[in-house]
C-alpha positions as a Markdown table, in Angstrom:
| # | Residue | x | y | z |
|---|---|---|---|---|
| 1 | Met | -0.1 | 0.1 | 0.0 |
| 2 | Ser | 1.3 | 3.4 | -0.9 |
| 3 | Ala | 1.7 | 6.1 | 1.9 |
| 4 | Glu | -1.1 | 8.1 | 0.1 |
| 5 | Ala | -3.4 | 5.2 | 0.2 |
| 6 | Leu | -2.5 | 4.6 | 3.9 |
| 7 | Val | -3.7 | 8.2 | 4.7 |
| 8 | His | -6.9 | 7.8 | 2.7 |
| 9 | Asp | -7.6 | 4.4 | 4.3 |
| 10 | Leu | -7.0 | 6.0 | 7.8 |
| 11 | Leu | -9.6 | 8.7 | 7.0 |
| 12 | Arg | -12.1 | 5.9 | 6.2 |
| 13 | Ala | -11.3 | 4.3 | 9.5 |
| 14 | Ala | -11.4 | 7.6 | 11.4 |
| 15 | Pro | -13.2 | 10.2 | 9.5 |
| 16 | Glu | -12.9 | 12.6 | 12.3 |
| 17 | Leu | -9.4 | 13.2 | 11.2 |
| 18 | Lys | -10.5 | 14.9 | 8.0 |
| 19 | Pro | -10.3 | 18.5 | 9.4 |
| 20 | Ile | -6.5 | 17.5 | 10.0 |
| 21 | Leu | -6.1 | 16.6 | 6.3 |
| 22 | Asp | -7.9 | 19.7 | 5.2 |
| 23 | Glu | -5.6 | 21.9 | 7.3 |
| 24 | His | -2.6 | 20.0 | 5.9 |
| 25 | Leu | -3.7 | 20.3 | 2.3 |
| 26 | Ala | -4.4 | 24.0 | 2.6 |
| 27 | Ala | -0.9 | 24.6 | 4.1 |
| 28 | Asn | 1.1 | 22.3 | 1.7 |
| 29 | Asp | -1.0 | 22.3 | -1.6 |
| 30 | Thr | -0.4 | 18.5 | -1.7 |
| 31 | Leu | -0.5 | 15.4 | 0.5 |
| 32 | Leu | 2.9 | 15.0 | 2.3 |
| 33 | Pro | 2.2 | 11.6 | 4.1 |
| 34 | His | 5.0 | 11.8 | 6.6 |
| 35 | Val | 4.1 | 15.4 | 7.4 |
| 36 | Phe | 0.3 | 14.5 | 7.6 |
| 37 | Met | 1.2 | 11.5 | 10.0 |
| 38 | Ala | 3.1 | 13.8 | 12.2 |
| 39 | Asp | 0.1 | 16.2 | 12.3 |
| 40 | Val | -2.0 | 13.1 | 13.4 |
| 41 | Ala | 0.5 | 12.4 | 16.2 |
| 42 | Arg | 0.3 | 15.8 | 17.5 |
| 43 | Phe | -3.6 | 15.6 | 17.5 |
| 44 | Ala | -3.3 | 12.4 | 19.4 |
| 45 | Val | -1.0 | 14.0 | 22.0 |
| 46 | Ala | -3.1 | 17.1 | 22.1 |
| 47 | Glu | -6.4 | 15.3 | 22.6 |
| 48 | Ile | -5.9 | 12.1 | 24.5 |
| 49 | Ala | -7.0 | 13.6 | 27.8 |
| 50 | Asp | -10.3 | 14.7 | 26.2 |
| 51 | Val | -12.7 | 11.9 | 26.8 |
| 52 | Arg | -14.8 | 13.3 | 23.8 |
| 53 | Lys | -12.1 | 12.4 | 21.5 |
| 54 | Arg | -11.3 | 9.0 | 22.9 |
| 55 | Ser | -13.3 | 7.1 | 20.2 |
| 56 | Thr | -11.4 | 8.8 | 17.5 |
| 57 | Ile | -8.0 | 8.1 | 19.1 |
| 58 | Leu | -9.1 | 4.4 | 19.6 |
| 59 | Lys | -9.9 | 4.2 | 15.7 |
| 60 | Leu | -6.6 | 5.9 | 15.0 |
| 61 | Leu | -4.5 | 3.5 | 17.2 |
| 62 | Asp | -6.4 | 0.5 | 15.9 |
| 63 | Tyr | -5.7 | 1.5 | 12.4 |
| 64 | Leu | -2.0 | 2.0 | 13.1 |
| 65 | Glu | -1.8 | -1.4 | 14.9 |
| 66 | Lys | -3.3 | -3.1 | 11.9 |
| 67 | Gly | -0.9 | -1.2 | 9.6 |
| 68 | Leu | 2.1 | -2.4 | 11.7 |
| 69 | Ser | 0.9 | -6.1 | 11.7 |
| 70 | Thr | -0.2 | -6.5 | 8.1 |
| 71 | Gly | 1.1 | -3.4 | 6.2 |
| 72 | Asp | 4.0 | -3.5 | 3.7 |
| 73 | Glu | 7.4 | -1.8 | 4.5 |
| 74 | Glu | 6.1 | 1.7 | 3.2 |
| 75 | Thr | 3.2 | 1.4 | 5.6 |
| 76 | Arg | 5.2 | 0.5 | 8.6 |
| 77 | Glu | 7.9 | 3.1 | 7.7 |
| 78 | Leu | 5.3 | 5.8 | 7.7 |
| 79 | Ile | 3.8 | 4.8 | 11.0 |
| 80 | Leu | 7.1 | 4.2 | 12.8 |
| 81 | Ala | 8.9 | 7.4 | 11.4 |
| 82 | Ser | 6.1 | 9.8 | 11.3 |
| 83 | Phe | 3.7 | 8.8 | 14.1 |
| 84 | Val | 5.7 | 7.0 | 16.7 |
| 85 | Glu | 8.8 | 9.0 | 16.5 |
| 86 | Asn | 6.7 | 12.1 | 17.1 |
| 87 | Leu | 5.7 | 10.8 | 20.5 |
| 88 | Met | 9.3 | 10.5 | 21.7 |
| 89 | Ser | 9.2 | 13.5 | 24.2 |
| 90 | Glu | 5.6 | 13.1 | 25.0 |
| 91 | Thr | 5.8 | 11.2 | 28.4 |
| 92 | Thr | 2.5 | 12.3 | 29.8 |
| 93 | Ala | 0.5 | 11.6 | 26.7 |
| 94 | Leu | 2.2 | 8.3 | 26.2 |
| 95 | Leu | 1.1 | 7.3 | 29.8 |
| 96 | Leu | -2.5 | 7.8 | 28.5 |
| 97 | Leu | -2.0 | 6.4 | 24.9 |
| 98 | Lys | -0.1 | 3.2 | 25.7 |
| 99 | Pro | -2.9 | 1.4 | 27.4 |
| 100 | Leu | -5.0 | 1.9 | 24.3 |
| 101 | Met | -2.4 | 0.6 | 21.9 |
| 102 | Gly | -2.2 | -2.8 | 20.5 |
| 103 | Pro | 0.9 | -5.1 | 21.1 |
| 104 | Asn | 2.8 | -4.0 | 17.9 |
| 105 | Leu | 2.3 | -0.3 | 18.4 |
| 106 | Arg | 3.3 | -0.6 | 22.1 |
| 107 | Lys | 6.4 | -2.5 | 21.1 |
| 108 | Ala | 7.4 | 0.1 | 18.5 |
| 109 | Val | 7.0 | 2.8 | 21.3 |
| 110 | Arg | 9.1 | 1.0 | 23.6 |
| 111 | Ala | 11.9 | 0.6 | 21.0 |
| 112 | Ile | 11.7 | 4.1 | 19.6 |
| 113 | Cys | 10.6 | 6.2 | 22.6 |
| 114 | Gly | 12.2 | 4.0 | 25.3 |
| 115 | Gln | 8.9 | 3.9 | 27.2 |
């Protein structure tokens, strides 16, 4: 799956993320998958404490878990380099996000973020 296809599949899984894509496209005039995935990571960090956003974050994390377990190399690289790496200094958010993650995503967080 291409990185662009992953982004569009993510939006099908969690359509609540469409405003993030709209902002991204307005700022960049094109889809930059790695930059967009970093935007999604910032959303997760900013909104994890908001109970109203919990279902969106659960859908996001579930989709990323599936991508790590069944996706091709490009998919895994996009998730690891542009989502997980953007969580590196987010200790407080990770305390709330990790219990919601599947085993592959948690393992990646441990390996990349040391948490």
